[in-house]
C-alpha positions in Angstrom: 18.8 -30.8 -54.6 22.5 -32.4 -53.8 23.3 -31.8 -50.1 26.9 -31.2 -51.2 26.0 -28.1 -52.8 24.3 -26.4 -49.8 27.0 -24.3 -47.7 27.0 -23.7 -44.3 26.3 -20.2 -43.2 27.2 -18.5 -40.0 26.4 -15.1 -38.3 29.7 -13.2 -38.0 29.7 -10.1 -35.8 32.9 -7.9 -35.3 33.0 -4.9 -33.1 36.4 -2.8 -33.2 36.5 0.2 -30.7 39.2 2.8 -30.9 39.8 3.7 -27.3 42.5 6.2 -27.6 45.5 7.5 -29.6 49.0 8.4 -28.2 52.0 9.9 -30.0 49.9 12.2 -32.4 50.7 15.4 -30.9 53.4 15.8 -34.1 50.7 15.7 -36.5 49.6 19.0 -37.8 45.6 19.2 -37.2 45.3 16.4 -35.1 41.1 17.0 -35.3 41.6 16.1 -39.0 42.5 12.7 -38.0 40.3 9.5 -38.6 40.5 5.5 -38.8 40.0 3.5 -41.8 39.4 -0.3 -41.2 39.6 -2.8 -43.9 37.7 -6.2 -43.6 38.9 -9.0 -46.0 35.5 -10.7 -47.8 37.6 -13.2 -49.7 38.8 -13.3 -53.2 41.1 -10.5 -52.7 38.3 -7.9 -51.9 37.7 -6.3 -48.8 35.3 -3.8 -47.3 36.3 -0.5 -46.1 34.6 1.5 -43.1 36.0 5.1 -42.2 35.1 7.2 -38.8 34.5 10.6 -38.7 37.4 11.0 -36.3 39.6 8.9 -34.3 38.6 9.8 -30.7 36.5 6.7 -29.3 34.9 5.8 -32.4 33.4 1.9 -33.0 33.1 -0.2 -35.9 30.4 -2.6 -36.2 30.0 -5.3 -38.8 27.3 -7.9 -38.6 26.5 -10.4 -41.4 25.7 -13.5 -42.6 28.9 -15.6 -44.5 29.5 -18.9 -45.7 32.1 -21.2 -43.4 34.6 -21.2 -45.8 35.1 -17.2 -45.3 35.7 -18.2 -41.5 38.0 -20.5 -42.3 40.0 -18.3 -44.8 40.0 -15.6 -42.0 42.6 -17.1 -40.3 45.0 -16.6 -43.0 44.3 -12.4 -43.5 44.8 -9.8 -41.2 42.4 -6.9 -40.0 44.0 -3.6 -41.3 43.6 -0.3 -39.5 45.0 3.0 -41.3 45.4 6.3 -39.5 44.6 9.1 -42.1 44.4 12.8 -42.1 41.8 14.7 -44.2 42.8 16.9 -46.9 41.5 19.5 -49.1 40.7 16.9 -51.7 40.8 13.4 -50.1 43.1 12.1 -47.4 46.5 11.1 -46.6 47.8 8.0 -45.3 49.8 8.6 -42.0 50.2 5.2 -40.4 49.1 1.3 -40.8 48.7 -1.6 -38.5 47.5 -4.7 -38.9 46.2 -7.7 -36.3 46.3 -11.1 -37.8 42.7 -12.3 -37.5 43.9 -15.7 -35.9 45.2 -13.8 -32.9 41.7 -12.2 -32.6 39.8 -15.7 -33.1 42.1 -17.7 -30.8 41.9 -14.7 -27.9 39.9 -15.6 -24.6 35.9 -15.4 -25.6 37.4 -13.8 -28.9 38.1 -10.5 -27.5 41.4 -8.5 -27.7 42.3 -5.4 -26.5 45.8 -3.9 -27.1 47.9 -1.0 -28.5 48.7 -1.4 -32.6 51.5 0.5 -33.6 51.1 2.6 -36.6 53.7 1.9 -39.2 54.5 5.2 -40.7 54.0 5.8 -44.3 56.5 7.2 -46.5 55.6 10.3 -48.1 53.6 11.5 -45.0 54.5 15.1 -43.8 54.9 13.6 -40.2 57.4 10.9 -40.9 60.4 13.5 -40.4 58.9 15.2 -37.2 57.9 12.1 -35.5 59.9 11.1 -32.5 57.8 8.3 -31.8 55.6 5.8 -33.4 51.8 7.0 -33.4 49.7 4.1 -31.7 46.1 3.3 -31.0 44.5 1.4 -28.5 41.8 -1.0 -29.7 39.4 -3.3 -28.4 37.8 -6.1 -31.1 35.1 -8.3 -29.9 34.0 -11.2 -32.4 30.9 -13.4 -31.9 30.2 -16.1 -34.8 26.9 -18.4 -34.4 25.6 -20.7 -37.0 22.4 -19.9 -38.6 20.7 -22.7 -36.7 21.4 -21.4 -33.4 20.0 -17.8 -34.4 16.9 -19.3 -35.9 16.8 -21.4 -32.4 17.1 -17.9 -30.4 14.3 -16.2 -32.6 12.1 -19.5 -32.3 12.2 -19.2 -28.7 11.7 -15.2 -28.5 8.8 -15.1 -30.9 7.0 -18.3 -29.7 5.3 -16.1 -26.8 3.4 -13.9 -29.0 0.1 -16.0 -28.6 0.2 -15.4 -24.9 -2.1 -12.4 -23.3 1.1 -11.0 -21.6 -0.3 -10.8 -18.0 1.5 -11.8 -14.9 0.0 -15.6 -14.9 1.4 -15.9 -18.5 -1.7 -18.2 -19.9 -2.6 -18.4 -23.3 -5.7 -16.4 -23.5 -4.7 -14.3 -26.8 -4.9 -11.1 -25.1 -8.0 -11.7 -22.8 -7.1 -10.9 -19.6 -9.1 -11.7 -16.5 -7.1 -10.4 -13.5 -8.3 -7.2 -12.9 -4.7 -5.6 -12.4 -3.6 -6.3 -15.9 -6.7 -5.1 -17.4 -6.4 -1.8 -15.4 -3.1 -1.3 -16.8 -4.3 -2.0 -20.4 -7.2 0.5 -20.1 -4.8 3.1 -18.6 -2.1 2.7 -21.5 -5.3 2.9 -24.1 -6.6 6.2 -22.3 -2.5 7.7 -22.1 -2.6 6.7 -26.2 -5.7 8.8 -26.8 -3.8 12.1 -25.8 
């Protein structure tokens, strides 16, 4: 196989947590508020994630992706919408964006900030809102190469042949230490009940 056709893959983990909201008291029925997050996937496509409500909620995304995706991510933005559930569907109240470049270049790829939500025309709230709604968000991103993950897994699973006793020798589950065998017998007896 031609090595030029092999794509380098990375593990991409993103956690976005909505800590709190402010300036939402003018929105009718704040219990119907929720957040929608859009994450770009390339080729003008994106993933849409919704919360049940807007209060102290998290989005977690963990995936493998080609290196080109991460390179293109710097040119994209993370989009977060504040929405209100209606009888049939939902209504967009406000929308905020954070450039991925800002997130990826932040210290330890972690960012905590107040995100102003630009009010959308046509929302019921635009006429009565005196201040712009804001969401306090915390974003943590971790990127690992597939080789790093395989190395960590190999370390973790390498010890399966050890017996597990305090001496850590390789006896394939046969213990010659009285304490270890007593604990094993106690565990087996409890499992019988």
